[in-house]
C-alpha positions as CSV (number, residue, x, y, z in Angstrom):
1,M,5.7,-19.7,111.8
2,K,4.7,-18.0,109.1
3,T,4.7,-19.9,106.1
4,Y,3.8,-18.6,102.7
5,L,3.9,-20.6,99.1
6,V,6.1,-18.4,96.7
7,G,7.6,-18.4,93.3
8,G,7.0,-20.4,90.4
9,A,4.6,-22.6,92.3
10,V,2.1,-19.9,92.9
11,R,2.4,-18.2,89.2
12,D,1.7,-21.6,87.2
13,R,-1.1,-22.5,89.9
14,L,-2.5,-19.5,88.6
15,L,-1.9,-20.3,84.9
16,D,-3.2,-24.0,85.3
17,F,0.3,-25.1,84.9
18,P,1.6,-28.4,86.3
19,V,3.4,-27.1,89.7
20,K,6.7,-29.4,89.7
21,E,8.0,-28.4,93.1
22,R,7.0,-25.9,96.1
23,D,8.8,-23.7,97.8
24,W,7.8,-22.0,100.9
25,L,9.0,-18.9,102.4
26,V,9.2,-18.8,106.4
27,V,8.5,-15.0,107.9
28,G,9.7,-14.2,111.5
29,E,12.0,-17.2,112.5
30,T,15.7,-17.5,112.8
31,A,17.9,-20.4,111.9
32,D,18.0,-21.6,115.3
33,S,14.4,-21.7,115.2
34,M,14.0,-23.6,112.4
35,L,16.5,-26.1,113.6
36,A,14.9,-26.4,117.0
37,A,11.8,-27.2,115.0
38,G,13.5,-30.0,113.3
39,F,14.4,-28.7,109.6
40,R,17.7,-29.3,108.1
41,P,19.7,-26.6,106.3
42,V,20.5,-27.0,102.8
43,G,21.4,-23.4,101.8
44,K,25.2,-22.2,101.2
45,D,24.7,-18.7,100.3
46,F,21.6,-17.7,102.4
47,P,19.2,-19.7,104.9
48,V,17.2,-22.7,103.3
49,F,16.1,-25.6,104.7
50,L,14.2,-28.8,104.4
51,H,11.0,-29.6,106.0
52,P,11.5,-32.5,108.6
53,D,8.6,-34.6,106.6
54,T,7.8,-33.3,103.2
55,H,11.6,-32.3,102.4
56,E,10.4,-29.3,100.8
57,E,12.5,-26.2,101.1
58,Y,11.8,-23.4,103.2
59,A,13.7,-20.3,103.1
60,L,13.5,-17.5,105.5
61,A,12.8,-13.8,104.2
62,R,15.7,-12.0,103.1
63,T,16.9,-9.0,101.6
64,E,19.9,-8.4,99.3
65,R,22.3,-5.9,98.6
66,K,24.8,-5.2,95.9
67,T,28.1,-5.4,96.7
68,A,30.6,-6.4,93.8
69,P,29.6,-7.3,90.0
70,G,28.2,-10.3,89.0
71,Y,26.0,-12.6,90.1
72,K,27.7,-13.5,93.6
73,G,28.1,-9.6,94.4
74,F,25.8,-9.7,96.8
75,A,25.3,-9.2,100.8
76,V,22.5,-11.2,102.0
77,Y,20.2,-9.9,105.1
78,A,18.0,-12.6,106.8
79,A,16.4,-11.9,110.2
80,P,12.9,-11.8,112.0
81,D,12.1,-8.2,110.7
82,V,12.3,-8.8,106.7
83,T,8.8,-8.7,106.0
84,L,7.3,-10.8,103.3
85,E,6.8,-7.8,100.9
86,E,10.7,-6.7,101.3
87,D,11.5,-10.7,100.1
88,L,9.2,-10.4,97.3
89,L,10.5,-7.0,95.9
90,R,14.1,-8.7,96.0
91,R,12.5,-11.1,93.2
92,D,12.8,-10.8,89.0
93,L,9.8,-10.9,87.6
94,T,6.2,-9.8,88.6
95,V,4.9,-12.8,88.1
96,N,7.4,-14.7,90.1
97,A,7.0,-12.1,93.0
98,M,3.6,-13.4,94.5
99,A,2.7,-15.7,97.4
100,I,0.0,-17.5,98.8
101,D,-0.8,-17.7,102.7
102,T,-1.9,-20.8,104.4
103,A,-5.5,-19.5,104.0
104,G,-5.2,-19.9,100.4
105,E,-5.1,-16.1,100.3
106,L,-3.4,-14.5,97.0
107,I,-0.6,-11.9,98.4
108,D,0.5,-9.8,95.3
109,P,1.8,-6.2,96.2
110,Y,3.5,-6.0,92.7
111,N,0.7,-6.5,90.1
112,G,1.8,-10.3,89.3
113,R,-1.8,-11.5,88.7
114,R,-2.2,-8.4,86.2
115,D,0.9,-9.4,84.2
116,L,-0.3,-13.0,84.2
117,D,-3.6,-11.8,83.1
118,S,-1.6,-9.6,80.1
119,R,0.9,-12.2,79.4
120,M,3.8,-9.9,80.4
121,L,7.4,-10.9,81.6
122,R,8.0,-7.4,83.9
123,H,10.6,-6.7,86.4
124,V,9.6,-6.1,89.8
125,S,12.0,-3.4,90.7
126,A,15.3,-1.1,89.4
127,A,17.3,-4.3,91.5
128,F,16.7,-6.2,88.3
129,V,19.9,-5.3,87.0
130,E,21.9,-6.2,90.0
131,D,21.8,-9.9,88.9
132,P,23.5,-10.9,85.2
133,V,21.7,-14.4,85.2
134,R,18.4,-12.9,85.2
135,I,18.9,-12.1,81.7
136,L,19.0,-15.9,81.2
137,R,15.9,-16.6,83.0
138,V,13.8,-14.1,81.6
139,A,14.8,-15.7,78.0
140,R,13.9,-18.8,79.5
141,F,10.7,-18.1,80.5
142,A,9.9,-16.4,77.5
143,A,10.7,-20.1,75.9
144,R,8.5,-21.5,78.5
145,Y,5.1,-19.1,78.0
146,A,5.5,-18.2,74.4
147,H,3.1,-20.3,73.4
148,L,0.5,-18.5,75.8
149,G,1.2,-15.5,73.8
150,F,4.0,-14.3,76.8
151,S,6.4,-11.3,75.7
152,V,9.2,-9.2,77.4
153,A,7.8,-5.8,78.8
154,T,9.8,-3.0,76.8
155,E,10.7,-1.5,79.7
156,T,12.3,-4.9,81.0
157,L,14.1,-5.4,77.8
158,Q,15.8,-2.1,77.9
159,L,16.7,-2.9,81.5
160,M,18.5,-6.3,79.9
161,H,20.1,-4.0,77.1
162,E,21.8,-1.5,79.7
163,M,22.9,-4.5,81.9
164,V,24.5,-5.9,78.4
165,L,26.0,-2.3,77.4
166,A,27.4,-2.4,81.4
167,G,29.5,-5.6,81.0
168,E,27.3,-7.5,83.4
169,A,26.8,-10.2,80.9
170,D,30.5,-10.7,81.0
171,F,30.2,-11.9,84.5
172,L,28.0,-14.8,83.6
173,V,30.0,-18.0,83.9
174,A,30.0,-21.3,81.8
175,E,27.8,-23.6,84.5
176,R,25.2,-21.0,85.1
177,V,24.8,-20.6,81.1
178,W,24.7,-24.2,80.4
179,A,22.3,-24.8,83.3
180,E,19.9,-22.0,81.7
181,L,20.8,-23.1,77.9
182,H,19.7,-26.8,78.9
183,K,16.8,-25.5,80.7
184,A,15.6,-23.8,77.6
185,L,16.3,-26.2,75.4
186,L,13.5,-28.3,77.3
187,E,10.8,-25.6,77.1
188,R,8.0,-25.7,74.7
189,T,9.3,-23.1,72.3
190,P,13.0,-22.7,72.8
191,A,13.8,-20.4,70.0
192,A,12.1,-17.7,71.8
193,F,15.0,-18.2,74.5
194,F,17.7,-17.1,71.7
195,Q,15.3,-14.0,70.5
196,V,15.2,-12.6,73.6
197,L,18.7,-12.8,74.0
198,K,19.1,-11.4,70.7
199,D,16.5,-8.1,71.2
200,C,18.2,-7.3,74.5
201,G,22.1,-7.7,72.9
202,A,23.0,-10.4,74.7
203,L,23.5,-13.0,72.1
204,R,26.5,-11.4,71.1
205,V,28.1,-11.8,74.5
206,V,26.5,-15.4,75.8
207,F,26.4,-17.1,72.7
208,P,28.1,-15.1,69.9
209,E,28.7,-17.9,67.2
210,I,24.9,-18.0,66.9
211,D,24.8,-14.3,67.0
212,A,27.3,-14.2,63.9
213,L,24.6,-16.2,61.7
214,F,22.2,-13.1,61.4
215,G,22.8,-11.4,58.4
216,V,24.5,-14.0,56.4
217,P,22.4,-15.0,53.7
218,Q,21.7,-18.1,52.1
219,P,20.2,-19.1,48.4
220,E,16.8,-17.9,48.3
221,K,16.0,-20.9,45.9
222,Y,16.4,-23.4,48.5
223,H,16.2,-20.9,51.9
224,P,13.2,-18.5,51.5
225,E,14.1,-17.2,54.6
226,I,17.3,-16.0,53.3
227,D,18.9,-15.2,56.5
228,T,21.0,-17.6,58.5
229,G,20.5,-16.6,62.2
230,V,16.5,-16.9,61.1
231,H,17.0,-20.3,59.6
232,A,18.7,-21.5,62.7
233,L,15.8,-20.4,65.1
234,M,13.3,-21.9,62.4
235,V,15.2,-25.2,62.8
236,L,15.2,-25.1,66.6
237,E,11.3,-24.9,66.5
238,Q,11.0,-27.5,63.7
239,A,13.3,-29.7,66.4
240,A,11.2,-29.0,69.5
241,R,8.5,-30.3,67.3
242,L,10.2,-33.9,66.6
243,S,12.0,-34.4,69.9
244,D,11.7,-33.4,73.5
245,K,15.6,-34.4,73.6
246,A,17.7,-31.0,74.4
247,E,20.4,-33.2,72.6
248,V,18.6,-33.2,69.2
249,R,17.4,-29.4,69.7
250,L,21.0,-28.3,70.4
251,A,22.5,-30.0,67.5
252,A,19.8,-28.7,65.6
253,L,20.4,-25.3,66.3
254,L,24.0,-24.9,65.6
255,H,24.6,-27.3,62.4
256,D,25.2,-24.2,60.2
257,L,27.7,-22.5,62.6
258,G,30.8,-22.7,59.7
259,K,28.7,-20.8,57.3
260,A,29.2,-17.5,59.6
261,L,33.1,-18.0,58.4
262,T,32.2,-18.0,54.5
263,P,33.7,-15.2,53.2
264,S,30.8,-12.5,51.7
265,H,32.5,-12.4,48.3
266,H,31.3,-16.1,48.0
267,W,27.9,-15.5,49.3
268,P,25.3,-16.8,49.8
269,S,27.0,-20.0,48.6
270,H,28.6,-22.0,51.3
271,H,31.0,-24.5,50.3
272,G,32.5,-26.9,52.9
273,H,30.5,-25.2,55.8
274,E,30.1,-28.5,57.4
275,Q,33.4,-29.0,58.2
276,K,34.4,-25.2,58.6
277,G,31.9,-24.9,61.5
278,L,33.7,-27.9,63.7
279,P,36.2,-25.7,65.2
280,V,33.7,-23.5,66.1
281,L,31.5,-25.8,67.7
282,A,34.6,-27.3,69.4
283,K,35.3,-23.8,71.0
284,L,31.9,-23.1,72.2
285,C,31.3,-26.5,73.9
286,E,34.6,-26.3,75.5
287,R,34.1,-22.5,77.2
288,L,30.3,-23.7,78.2
289,R,31.6,-26.8,79.1
290,V,28.9,-29.2,77.1
291,P,28.4,-32.6,78.1
292,N,29.9,-35.0,75.7
293,N,27.0,-36.7,74.6
294,F,25.8,-33.6,73.5
295,K,28.7,-32.3,71.9
296,S,29.6,-35.4,70.1
297,L,25.7,-35.4,68.5
298,C,26.1,-31.9,67.2
299,A,28.7,-32.4,65.6
300,Q,27.7,-35.3,64.0
301,V,24.8,-33.4,62.7
302,M,27.0,-30.6,61.7
303,Q,29.2,-32.8,59.6
304,Y,26.5,-35.0,57.9
305,H,23.6,-33.2,57.3
306,T,24.1,-32.1,53.7
307,H,24.9,-36.1,53.2
308,C,21.6,-36.9,55.0
309,H,19.3,-34.6,53.0
310,R,21.4,-36.4,49.6
311,A,21.2,-39.6,51.0
312,L,18.8,-41.0,48.0
313,E,21.5,-39.7,45.7
314,L,24.6,-41.2,47.5
315,R,26.7,-43.9,46.4
316,A,26.5,-47.0,48.4
317,D,29.9,-46.8,50.1
318,T,29.6,-43.2,51.0
319,L,26.3,-43.9,52.8
320,T,28.1,-46.9,54.4
321,D,30.7,-44.4,55.6
322,M,28.4,-42.2,57.2
323,L,26.7,-44.9,58.8
324,Q,29.8,-46.1,60.3
325,T,31.3,-43.0,61.5
326,I,27.9,-42.0,63.3
327,G,27.9,-45.3,65.0
328,A,24.6,-46.3,63.7
329,F,25.8,-50.2,63.7
330,K,26.6,-50.0,67.3
331,P,24.1,-50.9,70.4
332,D,23.8,-47.6,71.7
333,S,23.2,-45.9,68.2
334,R,21.9,-42.6,68.2
335,L,20.9,-42.6,64.6
336,N,17.4,-41.7,65.3
337,E,18.1,-38.3,67.2
338,F,20.7,-37.4,64.2
339,L,18.0,-38.1,61.8
340,Q,15.7,-36.0,63.7
341,A,17.9,-33.1,63.8
342,C,18.3,-33.4,60.2
343,E,14.6,-33.4,59.3
344,A,14.6,-30.5,61.6
345,D,16.9,-28.9,59.4
346,A,15.4,-29.7,56.2
347,R,11.7,-28.4,57.8
348,G,13.2,-25.5,59.3
349,R,12.7,-23.4,56.5
350,T,9.6,-21.0,55.1
351,G,7.1,-23.1,53.2
352,F,9.3,-26.2,54.0
353,E,8.0,-26.6,57.7
354,D,5.2,-29.9,56.6
355,R,7.2,-31.1,53.7
356,P,7.9,-35.2,53.9
357,Y,11.4,-36.2,54.7
358,P,11.9,-39.5,53.2
359,Q,15.5,-39.6,53.5
360,A,14.9,-40.5,57.2
361,D,13.1,-43.8,56.8
362,Y,15.5,-44.5,53.8
363,I,19.0,-44.3,56.2
364,R,16.8,-46.0,58.9
365,A,16.3,-49.1,56.5
366,A,19.8,-48.5,54.9
367,A,21.4,-49.1,58.3
368,M,19.5,-51.9,59.4
369,T,20.0,-53.9,56.2
370,A,23.9,-53.0,57.1
371,A,23.7,-54.3,60.4
372,A,22.2,-57.1,59.9
373,V,25.0,-58.6,57.7
374,D,26.3,-62.1,58.3
375,T,30.1,-61.1,59.0
376,S,31.0,-64.3,60.2
377,A,32.2,-65.1,56.6
378,A,34.7,-62.4,56.8
379,L,36.0,-63.4,60.0
380,L,36.1,-67.4,58.8
381,K,38.2,-66.3,56.1
382,G,41.5,-66.1,58.3
383,L,41.8,-62.2,57.9
384,Q,43.4,-60.5,60.4
385,G,43.5,-56.5,61.9
386,E,42.5,-54.1,59.3
387,Q,41.7,-56.5,56.9
388,I,38.4,-57.7,58.9
389,G,37.3,-54.0,59.0
390,I,37.6,-53.8,55.3
391,A,35.9,-57.1,54.8
392,I,33.1,-56.0,57.2
393,R,32.6,-52.4,55.2
394,K,32.5,-54.4,51.5
395,L,29.9,-56.7,53.1
396,R,28.0,-53.7,54.4
397,T,28.6,-51.2,51.1
398,Q,27.0,-54.4,49.1
399,A,23.7,-54.7,51.0
400,V,23.2,-51.3,51.0
401,N,23.8,-50.9,47.2
402,D,21.3,-53.6,47.0
403,Y,18.8,-52.1,49.3
404,K,19.3,-48.9,47.3
405,Q,18.8,-50.8,44.0
406,R,15.8,-52.3,45.1
407,Y,14.4,-48.8,46.5
408,H,14.7,-47.1,43.3
409,Q,13.2,-49.8,41.5
410,L,10.3,-49.5,43.4
411,L,10.2,-45.8,42.6
412,V,10.0,-46.5,39.2
413,E,7.3,-49.1,39.3
414,S,5.0,-46.8,41.5
415,A,5.4,-43.8,39.3
C-alpha cells in the first residue's frame, strides 16, 4: 500500500503552522483491498476510509470529471491506475497539491512550495472553475494567511470572476456557504474573506446585503473612512482583535446593514438604520440558515449599538430597558459579547482603532448594579402579574440612576 500525506497537513507543516488533522492518500489499492486491511468506509461521494488504529482518513486516489453545473455535478473515478500526480492535479490550489511520502520526501509536481515561498494562492489547473465552492475556499485561505502576506494570484482571481459571470456561484447552497463563512469568521483575518469575494464579484451573489454597503457614504466627521462597506470590514477587523468568537465577529460585521436602505438624498445621514436593518438581517439569516445563537446576537447589536455608544448620556430607564431586552439580567447573559461587538464598531473607523471605549465598563457596572437589586420587596407587596415586572423595572431603574449619578460625580471630581 503506497500512502502519502497530502493537503493541508503538508501545507501547514511547511509553513510551520499547527497541523490540526492529517489526510492520507492511497495509490494502487481498491475499496475491497482497503476493507480487507481493516479500514472502515466513511466516504459517501468517493472512497474514503478510517484507519483501524489511528482513525485518520485515507482516501483512494481519484480523478473527477464535470458532468453538470454546481459543486455536486461530478463523476468520480477511483481505481488502482490513478496516479498520485493525477489526484493532486484535481485539487484547488498549488499549495494544497503537495504530498509527502513515507520516506519524508516532498512530492510537488505543481510548484506548491514555490507559491508558499512567494505567498501566493494560485489554482492548479483550469479545472478549478468546475467547483463553485472553491471561490469560498480561496477567500477563506486568504483570511487564514493574510497576516503572512498571502494574496490571490491575478489569474486565479480572474478565473473566480469568470465563474461568477458564468453563474457558477448561483449554485452554492446555504449549508456550504454557512460552513465556509463560519470557518472564515474564525480565521485570523476574517475581513480578507469578504474582500476577496468582493474583488472577484462573488460578494454581490453570495452576500448581497454586505455588498450593498459599499459606495454608501457616512458623515466624514464620525467616519473618516466614509464608505459604509469599508467601515463594515474595519469593524470586523477590530472584532477579531477583541474576540475569538464567530458570533461576535458576525454581529460586528452585519450591524449596519440598514444603512444600505437609506435613500441617497438623505446621505450621509442614516436615521433609523438600526431598526431598518432588522428585516434585512432576518432574511439573510433565513437564507443561510444561520443558527439562532448567531441570529439573536446580531439582532441585538444591530438594534442597540447606537444606544451602547451613547450609554453615558442615556436616561436610566432607557439603559435599564436595553439591558433587560438583551438579556443582561439572565444567568446566561451574553452582555460581554454584545459589548465587544459594539466596541469593535466604535474602533472600526480610520484613526479610532486604539481609542478607549469606557462605555463597555460603564454598562457592565450598571448591569451588575441593577442585577443585584433585592426584588423581594416588590414581591412582598402582594403584587401580581405585570405589576411585579413593573415594580422590578422601577427598582432596577433607580439602581442604575444612582450608579449614573455616582459615576458622573466621580468624573467631575477627577477633572
